[in-house]
C-alpha positions as CSV (number, residue, x, y, z in Angstrom):
1,X,0.3,0.1,-0.2
2,X,1.3,3.3,-0.5
3,X,1.5,5.5,2.2
4,X,-1.5,7.9,1.2
5,X,-3.6,4.6,1.4
6,X,-2.5,3.8,4.4
7,X,-3.3,7.0,6.0
8,X,-6.3,7.0,4.3
9,X,-7.6,3.9,6.0
10,X,-6.0,5.0,9.3
11,X,-8.3,7.9,8.8
12,X,-11.0,5.7,8.2
13,X,-10.5,3.1,11.4
14,X,-9.9,6.6,13.9
15,X,-13.3,8.0,12.8
16,X,-14.6,4.5,13.0
17,X,-14.1,4.2,16.6
18,X,-14.8,7.8,17.4
19,X,-18.3,7.3,15.8
20,X,-18.8,3.7,18.1
21,X,-17.0,5.8,21.3
22,X,-14.3,3.5,22.2
23,X,-10.7,4.6,22.5
24,X,-8.7,2.0,20.4
25,X,-6.4,-0.3,22.4
26,X,-5.0,-2.9,19.7
27,X,-3.3,-5.3,22.8
28,X,-6.2,-6.2,24.9
29,X,-8.7,-8.9,24.6
30,X,-11.2,-7.0,26.7
31,X,-15.1,-8.3,24.5
32,X,-15.8,-4.4,23.2
33,X,-12.3,-4.0,22.0
34,X,-12.2,-7.3,20.7
35,X,-15.9,-6.8,18.7
36,X,-14.7,-3.7,17.7
37,X,-11.1,-4.6,16.0
38,X,-13.3,-7.9,14.8
39,X,-15.9,-5.4,12.9
40,X,-13.5,-3.2,11.4
41,X,-11.8,-5.5,10.1
42,X,-14.1,-7.5,8.6
43,X,-15.3,-4.4,7.0
44,X,-12.0,-4.1,5.5
45,X,-11.9,-7.0,4.0
46,X,-13.0,-6.1,0.1
47,X,-10.8,-2.8,0.2
48,X,-7.4,-4.6,1.3
49,X,-5.4,-8.1,2.0
50,X,-5.9,-9.6,5.4
51,X,-1.6,-9.1,5.8
52,X,-2.3,-5.2,5.0
53,X,-5.2,-5.4,7.6
54,X,-3.2,-6.9,10.0
55,X,-0.3,-4.9,9.4
56,X,-2.7,-1.7,10.5
57,X,-3.8,-3.4,13.8
58,X,-0.3,-4.6,14.8
59,X,-1.7,-8.2,14.2
60,X,-0.7,-11.1,11.9
61,X,-3.0,-11.7,9.2
62,X,-3.8,-15.2,11.2
63,X,-5.7,-13.0,13.2
64,X,-7.9,-11.2,10.5
65,X,-8.5,-14.6,8.8
66,X,-9.8,-15.7,12.0
67,X,-12.2,-13.0,12.6
68,X,-13.8,-13.5,8.8
69,X,-13.7,-17.4,9.8
70,X,-16.2,-16.6,12.7
71,X,-18.0,-12.8,11.3
72,X,-21.3,-14.5,10.2
73,X,-21.7,-16.4,13.4
74,X,-20.7,-13.4,15.3
75,X,-23.4,-11.3,13.1
76,X,-26.2,-13.7,14.2
77,X,-25.2,-14.0,17.8
78,X,-22.6,-11.4,19.4
79,X,-24.2,-8.6,20.5
80,X,-23.7,-5.4,19.5
81,X,-21.4,-6.9,16.9
82,X,-23.7,-6.3,14.1
83,X,-24.3,-2.6,14.7
84,X,-20.6,-1.7,14.9
85,X,-19.8,-4.0,11.2
86,X,-22.6,-1.9,9.9
87,X,-20.8,1.6,11.0
88,X,-17.4,0.2,9.8
89,X,-18.6,-0.9,6.5
90,X,-21.1,2.2,5.9
91,X,-17.9,4.2,6.7
92,X,-15.5,1.9,4.3
93,X,-17.6,2.1,1.3
94,X,-18.4,6.0,1.5
95,X,-14.2,6.3,2.5
96,X,-12.6,4.2,0.7
97,X,-14.8,2.1,-2.3
98,X,-15.7,5.6,-3.8
99,X,-12.5,7.3,-3.6
100,X,-11.4,3.7,-4.9
101,X,-13.8,4.0,-7.9
102,X,-13.2,7.7,-8.0
103,X,-9.8,7.2,-8.9
104,X,-10.6,4.3,-11.4
105,X,-13.1,7.1,-13.3
106,X,-10.6,9.5,-13.2
107,X,-8.0,7.4,-14.7
108,X,-10.3,5.9,-17.6
109,X,-11.4,9.7,-17.8
110,X,-7.5,10.2,-18.7
111,X,-7.2,7.6,-21.1
112,X,-10.0,8.4,-23.2
113,X,-8.6,12.2,-23.3
114,X,-5.4,10.8,-24.4
115,X,-6.9,8.4,-26.9
116,X,-9.4,11.2,-28.4
117,X,-6.2,13.0,-28.8
118,X,-4.0,10.5,-30.4
119,X,-7.3,10.3,-32.8
120,X,-7.4,13.9,-33.7
121,X,-3.8,13.7,-34.6
122,X,-4.1,10.4,-36.8
123,X,-6.9,12.6,-38.6
124,X,-5.1,15.3,-39.7
125,X,-2.7,13.3,-41.0
126,X,-4.6,11.2,-42.8
127,X,-6.4,14.4,-44.3
128,X,-2.3,15.7,-45.2
129,X,-1.8,12.2,-46.8
130,X,-5.5,12.9,-48.6
131,X,-4.2,16.5,-49.6
132,X,-0.7,15.3,-51.3
133,X,-2.2,12.6,-53.4
């Protein structure tokens, strides 16, 4: 991940913890902390690799995979988890996915502009060749 991507994800994580009213502590196994951490880790799964997510939390990728494995069961039975996951998912979608999509749109628009300029140059070349014949 680029430094810019890391900073963007770190900001989303910080905003998530503010929105749920918890001071993050990645070293503890207190239920509320583990639940909050698991929810945001699972919400990030479509945006980052397990290794990258783990690094952000000072954890191994296996911890992320463990949370993913338990995710469906947690949604059904872990009181408070669904709410935290929904908040995390929403924040990830708005702040990361929309920026990724916008970045792709910008790249495609830039490529379209380049191709249009190239097409114009070719049209002028064809016109010059036609005039000289």
